[in-house]
N, C-alpha and C positions, 0 to 999 in steps of 0.2 A: 462851444459846447463843453460842458463839464462832465468828467467821467463819474461813474458810480463809485462811491467810496466803500471801503470796508468799515463796518459800523459795529461797535461793541458797547453795550450798556451793562454796567454792573455797579450796584450799591450807590446809585446817585452820581456816577461818573460816566460821561458819554465821550467815547473816543472815535475819531474819524481819520481814515487814512486815504487820501486821494493819490493813488500810486502814480498815475500819469502826470499829475501836476507836481508830484513830490512835495505834498503838503500834508501835515498832520495837525489836527485840531482837537483840543480837549475842552469840554465844558463841564464844570462841576459847581458845587456850592450854590445850587438853585434855590431861589427864594421867591415866593409868590406874595405880592402885595398889591391889592386892588386888581387892576387889569394888567399889571406888569409882571412878567416872569423873567427875573434877571438871573444871570449866572456868570461865573468867572470864565472867560474864554482865553485860551492860550493857543497861539498860531505859530507853528514851526515849519520852516522849509527843510525838507529832508534831502538836501543835496548830498551826493556821494561823499562819504567820509566825514560829514559833519551835520549837526543839528543846529540851525540858527534860529533863535527866537525873533520873530517878526513883531509880535505884539501880545500884550497881556493886559486885560482890563475887565471891568464889569460890563455886561452886555444885556440889553433887553431883547429877548428872543421874539417877542410879540410886536415889536415896533419896527415898521418899515423905515422910519427915519433913522433909527439906531443902526439898522443894517446898512442903509445907504451911506451914513457917516463913516462907519467902520470900513466899508468897501473902498471909499475914497482914500482913506488913510492908508490902507494896505496896498493900494495901487501906487502910492508914492514909495513904498518899500520894494514892490515887485510888480511892474506894470504889464507883465506878459500873461496874466491870468484873469479869468472872469470871476472876480471876487464877489460880485453881486450874486451870481449863480451858485457859487460855493457856499456863501452864507445863507442863501435861501434854503438849500438842501439841509445844511447843518441845523438851522432853526426849526424846520418842519419836522425832521426826524427826532430831534431832542424833545420838542414839545409833545409830539405824539407818544413817544416812549415814556416820558414823565407822567403824562395823564393816564396812560394805560396801567401803570404800576405793575404789581406782580400778576403774572398770568393766572387764569382760572383753569383748573383741571377737573376731571371727573374721577374722583376717588372710587376705586373698585374696578377700574378698567385696565389696570396695569398688572403685569406679572408679579406674583408675590415673591419678595426677596426672602429666600430660605434662611439665610444667616445674616447677622449683623455684619456690616462692613467696618473695618477698623483701619485707622491710620497707623496704629501700633498695636498689633494683635498680642494678647487679648485685652489690652488695657484701655486704649484711647479709641472711643467710638467715632467713626468718620462723620464729619460735618455736624458734630454735636458739641455741646459745652460739657467738658470733663473737668473735675475738680479733685485736687488732693489737699488734705489738711492735716495738721499736726502741730505740736508745740515747737517753739523756737529751738533751733539747733538739732532738729530731728532728721536732717538730711533732705528736706523737701526740695530746696533749690538745686542741690547737686543732682537729685533724682530727675527734676524737671529738665535740667541741662542734658543729662544722660539720655532722656527720652528724645529731646530735640536733636541731639547728635545722631542717634540711631535713625530717625526719620530723614534728616538732612542727607546723611551719607548712604542711606539704604543698607544699613548694616544690622544683621541679626545678632543678638547677644542675650544670654541669660534666659533663653526661652521666649524672648520678645521678637516679633517679626514685623518690620515696618513696610508700609507702602511709601515710596520715596516722595518727598515734597519739600519745597523750600520752606524754611522755618524762620519765624520772626520772634525775637525775645524782647518783650516790653518790660523794662526794668524800673520798678518803683521803689526799690530798696537799697541798691548798692551802687556800683559804678562800672563804667566800661572796663577799667583796669581789672577789677575783680572778676567780672564775667569773662573777659578775655583770658585771664589766667586759668579760670575753671575750664573753659572750652578747650584750651591747649592741653591741660592735664588729662581731661577725659579723652581727647583725641589720641594722646600718647598711650593711654591705657587701653584703647581699642586698636592701637597700632594702625591708625589711619594715616595715609600719606599727606592728605590735605583736605580739610573740611572745616567749615565755619558756619556760624549762625548770623543772620541779619539782626542787628542790635539797635535798639533805640532807648536812650535815657529819657525817662518820663517824670514830669513833676505836676502835670495837670490830670484831672480825672479822665478816664477813658471816654465817657459819654460826651464830654466837651471837646474832645479831639478826634472824634470818630471819623469826621470827613478826611482829616489828614491821614489817619491810620488806614482808611479805605484806599487812599491813593498809594500808600506804601505797599499795601497788599496787592493792589492791581499792578503797579509798576514792577514789582519784584516777583510776581507770580507766586505769592505766598500761599501755601496749602495748610500750614500748621502754625498756630500762634500760642506763645506761652506768656502768661501775665503773672508777674511776681512782684508784689502780691496783690490780692483783692482789696486789702485795706486801703492802700494808696490809690488804686485804680477806681474805686467806688466814689471817692471824693465826698464822703459824708459819713454820718453815723451808721455803722454796719447793722445796728438794730432797726434801722428804718426800712420799711418795706419799699417805699418809694425809691430810695437810694439804690437798694439792691436790684430792684426790677429794672431801673434805668440802666444799670451796668449790664445786666444780662440781655436786655433788648439791644444795646449797642453791639455786644458780641454777636448776637443773632444776625444782625444786619450784614456782617462780614461773610456769612455763609461758608465758613471753613471750620476745620477742627480746631478747638481751643482747649487749652489746659490752664485753669486758674489755680494758683497756689495760695492757700489760705491758712489761717491759724485756727487753733482749737479753742473751744469755749473757755476751758479752764485747764490748769495743770492736771495732767492725768487723763484728760479727755473724757467725753461721754458719748462718743460716736457721732458728734455733730460739729460742723464748722462754726466759727465764732459769728455771732450776730443773728440777724433775722432768719426765721424759718424759711423765708423765701429763697435763701441761698440753697437750702436743701431741696426745695421744691423746683427751683429753676434749673439747676444743673442736672444733666441727664444721666451722668455716671459719676459716682463719688467714691474716693478711697481715703481711708484713714491711714496715717503714717505714724509708726512708733519706732523708737530706737532703743538699743542697749549698747553701752560702751563703757569700758573700764577707764578710769582716770589715767591719763598719760599715754593711752593707746592710740596708735595711728590708724586704727581701723574701727569700724562700727558695724553693727548688724541692724538693719531696719526691717520691720514687719509691715506688710502692705495688705490692708484688709478692705475688701469691697463692701461698702455700706449701702450703696443704692445702685440699682440698675433699672432704667425705665423700660428698656427692651431686652428681653432675654433673661437669663439667669445670673445670679451673683457668681462671680469668679471665686475660685479657691484662694484662700489667703496664702501668701508666700513671703519669703524673706530674701534679702540680698545682703551680701557683705560688701562694704565699701572700704577699700584700703587706700591710704594716702601716702604717696612717696614724694619727698622733697628733692631739692638739689636742682642742678641745671636742666635735667631732663625730668621735671616733675610729672607725676602721673596719678590719676585717680582710676583705680581698677574696680569694676563691679563684677561680682560673681554670685551665682545662685547658691543659696544655702538651704538647709532643711529647717523650716520654722519650728518643727516639733522638737528640735534638738537645741534650740536657742533659749536659755533661761531669760525670762522677762518678756518674751514675745508670745509665749503660749497663752498668756492671759488675755490676749486679744482674740483668741479662738473661741468658737462656741464650746459649750460644756461637752458636747459629744466629741469634738475634736481634741479637747484637752484630755478627756478620758483615753482616747485612742493613743495620744502621745505618751501618756503614762504607761499604758499597757504594752507599748512596744518593747519595754525592758523586761517583760515577764508578767505572768498572771498575778492578780492581787485580789484581795477581798474588797467588798464595798466600803468597809471602814477604812482600809488602807488607801483606797483611791480618794475617798472624801478627805482624809487627813492630808494627803499629798497636794490636793487641789484647793484646800481650805473651802470645801463645799459641803452642802447638806447631804447626808447619807440618802435621804429620801429622793433628792433630785438626781443623785448619781444612779441609784437603783432604777428610777424611772427611765433614764436615758439608756441604761444597759438593756432593759426589757423592751424599750421602744425600737431599738436598732439591732435586732438579732441578725441582721445581714452583715453586721460588723463585729458584734461581740458574742462570745459563747462561754458557757460554763466550762472551766478548764480543769476541774479535779473531780474525783469520784464523789466527794461529799457535796459538790455543788456550791461551795463557798467562795471559790475563786473564779474570777472572770479573766478571759484572755481575748485576743484578736483572732478573728477568722483570717486565714491567709489572704483571701481575695480582698479583704477590707484594709489590708495593711497600709496601702498607699492612697486610699481613698479619703483624703481630707477634704471635707466640704464645708461650705458656710451655711 
């Protein structure tokens, strides 16, 4: 008599644990051809203190002969178990789950979720595809690692609050040595005693390796995945809709929070990631990254601008200072800064917020504001009059404008 197994099915991977028999079985890489449904089966004996691989091979789940042949072989490895009964249960449950596919629900019958859930509040939307983009050298990769370390270690910093989850870094651009050094430096900057990211060097497109990535996600209980960068992970022309859609569908199959790191369309940026418009359409939340840094300085300021939100409102733009410290105890320290006080980053703000940033230093005329911002006076005047909850006439003559006190900190996108 065979015991009832613990059964878990996720993203095309089927795991069975027969506790009484101390046997674990995994079936994945399913392929239907004609009447045959084959998969790769891995059988492990879970004896106390060790996992011993008994067999691994392709296996036809719909063939009685295939089950009988495998049962006979496994009996030669361990003759105390009812291998025929075990393989019968495994085959039936796997075929049934595979054919059912995703469950069907009745939308409109569930409680309404009042707020978006975040893996890293308020930046990374939970279980969705998030994307950051910017020019080379703008700090994107450091920022992605910083986000990963916050999530992995469940550490809040710079106004960002995580929900803990194991984090996987898929590296399409650098090396283990470089990412290891970066992780250690960020960990030192956060004063964490011990924290690391699961890392994988990648040289093949994500869609072609998605079965392998799914196993890594499942085996390591990964909740957050970083892909750096999209160009290598797509494995084709980024202008191609087919290539981009294949990439995002592969991400979607993982059913976890993702952060894709991407490049900008051209130097200076235009608020869009490089390549097909389907990148913009497929990602659910998108941030543009800009930086300012003096030559020879060991620190930079990066502006983070929310360009797309599928659910909820756009977040306020903000900036971070990144300071780099070398030596034996190298560290990368992130700290929150005021984007309105950082030359070069206010250009990424809306005209309304650029005006507010200028007026923080005192009342000005429309002409003075327009000159400071290199903007049209008509546009400045229109914004001042449209947002009287933020701007007010500041002199008796009505020529100068200032900020209402309650609007002083309300920078919006």
